[in-house]
N, C-alpha and C positions, 0 to 999 in steps of 0.2 A: 130203712129203719130210722126213725127220728132220733134226734139228740137226747131227748128225755128218756126214751126207751133204752138207748145205748148206755146212758148213765146208770139206769136201774140194773141193767144186765151186768155192767162192770162191778157194781156194788155187790150183787149176788155172787158173782164169780170170786171176788175177793174174800167174802165171808166163807164160801165153800172151801177155798184154799186154806183159810185160817183154822177151820174146825175139822178138816178132813182127816188129819192124822197121816202117818207115813203110808199106810196101805192105800188110802184113797188118792193121796198125792202121786203115788207111783203108778197106780193102775187106772186112773180116771181123769177126765178133764171136763169142766163145765163147757157146754157147747152151745147153749141157747136158753132163752127165757121166753116162754109163750103162754100168755094168759095165766100167769101164776105158777106155771109148771117149769121147773128147771130140767133141761135136757142135759144129760151127762153122757159123754162118750167113753166107752170102755173097749178094751181090745178083744174080749171074748164073751161068749154067752155065759160062761161060768162066772166071770166077774160081774156081768150084768145081773145075774141071779143074786150074787152076794150083795151088791149095792141095793137091790130091791128089798132084800131082807133087812138091810140097815136103814131103809127109808125113814121109818119113824124116828130113830135116833138122830139121823142127820137133820131132819126137819126140826126136831126139838132143840138141837144145838144151834141151829141157824136162827130160829125165831127171835131170841132176845137181842140179836145183833142187827135185825132188819125191821123196817116198818111193818106193823100188823097187816097180815094178809098178802104180803109181797110174794111169798112162796107158799103154795098150798099142796104141791105134789112134786115128785121127782120121777122122771122117766129115763130109761137108758137107751142108748143107741150104740150098737156094735160097729166099730170101725177103727182105723189106725189112729193112734194118738200122735199128736204133732208136738 
């Protein structure tokens, strides 16, 4: 991954942490950025479903803090949180 992409990823991760609230900070971690899609790691399919339901709210809270079009979608990935 190039330095520019890594910089964008870190910017998105930071904003996700800022807007996430206690629940998202405790139960999810930003895991990657692929073509405008934020990949979020969660510990269970139940949490993945919850994050999916919150997708619109998360995107709308992130949008004013990022360049236009940087994030267009959120996908979840079930796995161990680090």
